[in-house]
C-alpha positions in Angstrom: 36.2 -36.4 136.4 36.6 -37.9 139.8 37.3 -41.6 140.0 34.8 -44.1 141.4 35.2 -47.3 143.4 32.5 -49.9 143.6 32.3 -52.2 146.7 30.5 -55.5 146.9 30.4 -58.3 149.6 29.4 -61.8 148.6 28.9 -65.4 149.5 27.6 -68.0 147.0 26.3 -65.4 144.6 27.3 -67.1 141.3 23.8 -66.9 140.0 23.7 -63.1 140.4 27.2 -61.6 140.4 27.9 -61.5 136.7 25.0 -59.4 135.8 25.7 -57.1 138.8 29.4 -56.6 137.9 28.5 -56.1 134.2 26.3 -53.2 135.3 29.2 -51.5 137.0 32.1 -52.6 134.8 32.5 -49.0 133.7 33.8 -48.0 137.3 37.4 -47.2 137.8 37.8 -49.8 140.6 35.8 -52.7 141.8 36.5 -54.3 145.2 34.9 -57.6 146.1 35.0 -59.1 149.6 33.9 -62.7 149.7 33.2 -64.8 152.8 34.3 -68.2 151.5 31.9 -69.0 148.7 31.7 -72.7 147.7 30.4 -71.9 144.2 32.0 -69.9 141.4 31.4 -66.4 142.9 35.1 -65.5 143.4 36.1 -66.9 140.0 33.4 -64.8 138.2 34.4 -61.7 140.2 38.0 -62.1 139.1 36.9 -61.8 135.5 36.0 -58.2 136.3 38.6 -57.2 138.9 41.8 -58.5 140.4 40.7 -57.0 143.8 38.9 -59.9 145.2 39.5 -60.7 148.9 38.4 -63.6 151.1 37.5 -63.0 154.8 35.5 -64.7 157.4 31.9 -63.5 158.1 31.6 -60.9 160.9 28.2 -59.5 159.8 27.0 -57.3 157.1 28.2 -54.0 158.5 31.7 -55.1 159.5 32.2 -56.9 156.1 31.2 -53.8 154.1 33.6 -51.7 156.2 36.3 -54.2 155.3 35.5 -53.7 151.6 35.6 -49.9 152.2 39.1 -50.2 153.7 40.4 -51.5 150.3 39.2 -48.7 148.0 41.6 -46.1 146.7 39.3 -43.5 145.1 37.4 -40.6 146.7 33.9 -41.6 145.6 32.4 -45.0 146.4 29.3 -46.8 145.3 28.1 -49.7 147.4 26.1 -52.5 145.6 24.8 -55.9 146.4 25.1 -58.9 144.2 21.4 -59.0 143.4 21.3 -55.4 142.3 21.9 -53.7 138.9 22.8 -50.2 138.0 20.6 -48.9 135.2 22.0 -46.7 132.4 20.0 -43.8 133.8 21.6 -44.3 137.2 25.1 -44.6 135.7 24.6 -41.2 134.0 23.5 -39.6 137.2 26.5 -41.0 139.1 28.8 -39.8 136.3 27.2 -36.3 136.5 28.2 -36.2 140.2 31.7 -37.3 139.5 32.2 -34.5 137.0 31.5 -31.9 139.6 34.5 -30.1 141.1 32.5 -27.9 143.5 30.1 -30.5 145.0 29.8 -30.0 148.8 27.6 -33.0 149.5 29.1 -36.1 151.2 26.7 -38.7 149.8 23.7 -39.3 147.6 20.6 -41.4 147.8 19.4 -43.4 144.9 15.9 -44.8 144.2 15.8 -48.6 144.4 13.1 -50.7 142.7 12.8 -54.3 144.1 11.3 -57.4 142.7 9.6 -60.2 144.6 9.2 -63.6 142.9 9.3 -61.9 139.4 7.2 -58.8 140.1 8.6 -55.3 140.7 6.8 -54.1 143.8 5.4 -50.5 143.6 3.8 -50.6 147.1 4.1 -52.9 150.2 6.5 -50.5 151.8 9.1 -51.4 149.2 8.6 -48.3 147.0 9.6 -45.6 147.0 12.9 -46.8 148.6 15.6 -44.1 148.8 18.9 -45.4 150.1 22.3 -43.9 150.4 24.7 -45.7 148.1 27.0 -43.1 146.6 29.4 -41.4 149.1 32.8 -40.0 149.7 35.1 -42.6 151.2 36.3 -40.3 154.1 32.8 -39.1 155.0 31.0 -42.4 155.7 31.2 -45.8 157.3 28.8 -48.6 157.8 27.2 -49.4 161.2 28.4 -52.6 162.8 25.0 -54.2 162.7 24.9 -58.0 162.0 22.1 -57.4 159.5 20.2 -54.4 158.0 23.4 -52.3 158.4 23.1 -48.5 157.8 25.5 -46.1 156.2 26.6 -43.4 158.7 27.4 -40.2 156.8 29.0 -37.0 158.0 27.7 -34.0 156.0 25.0 -33.3 153.5 23.2 -36.0 151.5 21.6 -35.3 148.1 19.4 -37.4 145.8 20.2 -38.4 142.2 18.0 -39.7 139.4 17.9 -43.2 137.9 16.9 -46.5 139.5 18.9 -49.3 141.1 17.2 -52.5 140.3 17.0 -55.0 143.1 16.2 -58.7 142.4 15.5 -59.4 146.0 13.8 -62.8 145.7 13.7 -64.9 142.6 11.5 -67.6 144.0 10.0 -69.0 147.3 13.1 -71.0 148.0 15.1 -67.8 148.2 12.4 -66.2 150.4 12.5 -69.1 152.9 16.3 -69.2 153.0 16.6 -65.4 153.7 13.8 -65.5 156.2 15.7 -68.1 158.2 19.1 -66.4 157.7 17.9 -62.9 158.5 15.7 -63.9 161.4 18.6 -65.6 163.1 20.9 -62.7 162.6 18.2 -60.3 163.7 17.6 -62.3 166.9 21.4 -62.3 167.7 21.6 -58.6 167.2 18.5 -58.0 169.5 20.0 -60.2 172.2 23.3 -58.2 172.0 21.2 -55.1 172.7 19.6 -56.7 175.8 16.1 -57.1 174.3 13.6 -59.7 175.5 10.7 -61.6 173.8 7.8 -63.9 174.5 5.8 -66.3 172.5 2.7 -64.1 172.5 4.8 -61.1 171.7 6.3 -62.9 168.7 2.8 -63.8 167.4 1.5 -60.3 167.8 4.6 -58.7 166.2 4.2 -61.1 163.2 0.5 -60.2 162.9 1.3 -56.5 163.0 3.9 -56.9 160.3 1.4 -58.6 158.0 -1.2 -55.9 158.5 1.3 -53.1 158.1 2.7 -54.5 154.9 -0.6 -55.6 153.3 -3.0 -52.9 154.5 -1.2 -49.8 155.7 1.5 -49.9 153.1 -0.7 -50.9 150.2 0.5 -54.4 149.7 -3.0 -55.4 148.3 -2.1 -53.1 145.3 0.8 -55.4 144.4 -1.6 -58.3 143.7 -0.8 -61.9 144.6 2.9 -61.0 145.3 1.8 -58.3 147.7 0.0 -60.9 149.8 2.9 -63.3 149.6 5.4 -60.6 150.7 3.1 -59.6 153.6 3.1 -63.2 154.7 6.9 -63.6 154.5 7.4 -60.4 156.3 5.2 -61.7 159.1 7.1 -65.0 159.2 10.4 -63.2 159.4 9.2 -61.0 162.2 7.6 -63.9 164.1 10.7 -66.1 163.8 13.1 -63.3 164.7 11.4 -62.7 168.1 10.8 -66.4 168.6 14.5 -67.1 168.1 15.3 -64.2 170.5 13.1 -65.8 173.1 14.9 -69.1 172.7 18.3 -67.5 172.8 17.4 -65.8 176.1 16.1 -69.0 177.6 19.3 -70.9 176.7 21.7 -68.3 178.1 
């Protein structure tokens, strides 16, 4: 059976990282790249692997490429600290690793995400098929500051099992990530030469709410569906508002 490396980037993930690493402790190698956590993230990670490295923060894509640079095995699985590999997904991954004649370069997995305690089956969050299992020499991450993509050379397949994603445990996490991601998103848009206005930010935020709650069936996710639609609208509004202010202050 081919060997597997798991990569993970972290900062202040002490509340999540133990359960995450327990779900992939069966892997042949675990590589963690931390960006200067002030909590016990690195110490907990070292309970599972000696391969814990500390670097500055260049953005999500670049940091994941750093982690990828440390792996030694052919196959790689990329996971975030707030995600868990289920037994069914582990079995599907191991089935791929047992193949000697597999011509695919990567595989998508199905991710099921929770918002404030509820797993979301609609709202544009499900089905959510993302590429996470891949050959080391056939893929790299985009250099995006946030919402990075895995760029794959070759065919991509799909495997069974679900990756559980505990995206937001509570509203405090929602507000923290809305602020963090909107700032990173605004910086990325500015790098691409994009412009924004106050009216445009308002309209984009409104459209984000309608798309999440109506077009993508957020109303079927109950109270949390409405809450998610509002937080998506806030994130979009603040991203373009911050872009407008960045451009004004150049």
